[in-house]
N, C-alpha and C positions, 0 to 999 in steps of 0.2 A: 733190773729196771722196776720203777714204781708202776703198779697196775692202776689203770684208769677205771674208775667205777663206771658201770653202765649207766646210761642216761635214764633218768626216771621220768616216765610219762605221767601226765595228769590223770589221776584216778579219782572218780567221783562215785558216790553211793548211788544206788538205783533211783532214789528220790531226787537227788540233785541232777542226775542225768535226764530224768523225765522232765524236770523243770526247764533245763536247757533246751531240750527238744521242743517243748511247748513254746518257749520264747522264740526259738528259731522259726517254727511254723507260723507263729503270730507275725513275726517280722516279714516273712515271705508273703503271707496273705495281705497284710497291710500295704506292702510295697506295690503289689499288683493293683490295689484299689486307689491309692492316693499318690504314689510316686509318678513323676512325669515320664511319659514314654518318649523315645527318640523322635517319633513323628510329631508329637506335640511340641517338642522343643524346636524342631525344624520349621514347623508351621508358625510358631509364635515368634521366632526370631525376626522375620521381616516386619511383622506388625509392631514389635517393640522398636525396631529401627525407625519405622514410620512415625511412631508416637514421639520418640526422642527428637526426630527432625522437626516435628510440629511444635515441640517445646522450646526450640532454639531459634533465635537468641532469647534470653529472658527479657521480660518486660520491665522497662524502667520509666514508665509513664508517671509523671509527678504525683497526680492524684492517687494513683494506685499505691505508689511507694509510701505516701503519707498514711494511707489506710493500713498498710502492712506494718508501718512503724508503731502505730497505736495498738495494733493487735499484738505485736511483739512485746511491747511494754506490759500489756495486760497478761500475756503468758508468763512473763517473769514475776509479775505481782501474784498471780495465782500460785505459782510454785513456791515463792518465798513465804507468803503469808500462810499458806497451807502447811508448809514444812515447820515453820516456827510454832504455830499453834499445835500441830501434831506432836512435835517433840516435847513441848511443855506438858501435854496431856499424857504422853507415853510414860514419863518417869513415875508419876503416882500410880498409874495403872500397872506398870511393871512391878512396882513395890508390892501392890496388893496381890499380884499373881505369883510372886517369887515363892519358892519352896522353903527357903531358910528364914525369911524375914517378914513374911506377910502377917499382919496383925489380925486377920480374920479367919485363921485356921483353914478348915477344909473348904470354906466358901471361896478360897482363892481360885478354885477350879472354874468358877463362873467367869472370872477375868481371863483365865487362860483360854477358855473357850471363845470368849469375845475377841481376844487377840488373834486366835486361829481363824475365826470367821472373817475378820477384817483383812487378814493376810491372804486367805485362800480365794475369796471372791475377787475376780478381776476388776481393775479400776474402771474399765469401760462399763461394767454392769452397775457399779456404784454411781457412775455418771448418769446412766440412764434413769436410775431410781431418783436421783436428786433433780434431774431435769423434769421428770414427771411430777415430783412433789413440790419443788421450789420454783421451777420455771427455767426458761432458757437464760444463759448468760454466765458471767464469771463466778457468781456465788455458788452455783452448782459445781463448777470446777474446783473452787477452793474447798468446798465440803468433801469432794472426792479425794483431794490430796490429803486432807486432814485424816480421813479414815485410812487411806493407804499408808500414810506415815505411821499411824498408831500400830497398824498391823506389822509394819516392817521394824520400827524401833522398839515397840513393846516387847517383841520376842528377844531381841539382842540385849535390851536393857535388863530384862528379867534374868537372862543367863549371866550377864555381868554381875548383877547383884548376888546371885547364888554362888558365883565363883570368886567373890571378893575375899581378901585376906581375913581369916577368921580371928586372928589374935587380937587386933584392935577391937573387934566386936565383943569378944569375950571379956576384955578388960572393961569396956563400958558397961556390959551387962552385970559384971561382978560389982561395979560401983553403983548399981541401982538405976541405970539409965533405961529409958523405954525404947521401944523399937524405932520410933521416929527419930529419937536422939541418936541412936546407933546408925540409922540410915544417913542422917545429915552430918554426923560427926566423924564417922569412920568409913562407911561404904562409899558415899558419893565422892569424897576426896580420892579414894583409892581407885575408883573406876572412871574418874573424869576423862582420862585420855581415850578410853573406849567409848564413852558417851559422845565425845566430840567427833571421833572418827565415824561412828555410826550416823551421827546427825549430818555430817558432810555427805556421806553416801546417800542418805535420805533426800537431801537437797538435790543432788545430782540425778537421782531417780525421779524426783518430782518434776524436774525440768523436762525430762524425756516424756513423762506421762502427760504433762500439761500441754505439750505441743500437739497431741492427738485427741485430747478430750473434746475439742471443738468439733470433731467429726460427728459427735452426737448432740451438739448444741450446748456444750458446757463452757463456752467462751474460749478466748485465746486464738492464736494464729491458725490452729487446726480448723476453725470454723471458716476462715477465709480460704483455706485450701479446699475444703469441701465445695464451697461455692464455685471456685475456679474450675474444678473438675465437672461439677454439675452443669455448668454453662459452657463446657468445652473450651475454656480459656487456658489453653495449655501453656502459653508463654507466661501468663500470670502464675500458674502452678509451679513452673520451674523456678521462678523468682522466690516463691514461698519456700520451696524445698531447700534452696540455697540459704535462705535466712534461717530455717530450722537447723541446718547443718552448722551454721556459724554459732547459733545459740548454744547448741549442745557442746560444740568444740570449746567455746570460751568457758562454759561452766566446768567442763572436765579439767581444763588447764588451771582454772581458779581453785577448784577443790584439791587438785594434786599439789599445787603450791601451798595451800593451807595445811595439808597433811604433812608435807615436808617440814614446814615451820613448827608444827606441833610436835614432831618427833625430835 
């Protein structure tokens, strides 16, 4: 009979074992401080049920619905305009930040750091900065979406440029073409499907972001939601939540359909 090899257990070096123990301890300590306890869940359940009861049925008062409609249109405008401008700015910034094709040599790290900064700072923080500098309203929301889109698309555009097929680029370089000519003649046509796909994800992300930017005064339907909760108008709030759900769902379905057609 064929002998069965004994099972091999996971073996880790002392350093890896120490790291795992430290992570486990951090998880346990963090859970005791921020994770909900059973008593908190039991005490919060009746209050949540009471809140949901006060939110139903949603409000369909004509004047309120008209106001929500305009805020919804404003939300879509913020997401669409911010994404388009952000995508258009992302491509040249990604070109300047790319490792293989940047025309500015080591100074490309300036643009890489800028992309990282735009990506790592949360959009709500950018919204607060723009509200403080520009003022309340949709313009601050649009500026926030532009910055957020540059951080999102700039990274993926730069990676796509670096991973583009090298043979067409080498052929153009050998013919005396400059870096911009190589970008426009060889790289962009090669990575266009990736650019389109990333842009669609950016638009979907922008719609989700724009619905909550109003919570800090950056326009859109989130501003109406904040007013509803501040004034304890819970039926109005439930209507706004349903509208937000519909907006995000429709955008996801639309972008999924566009991606399927692009493939």
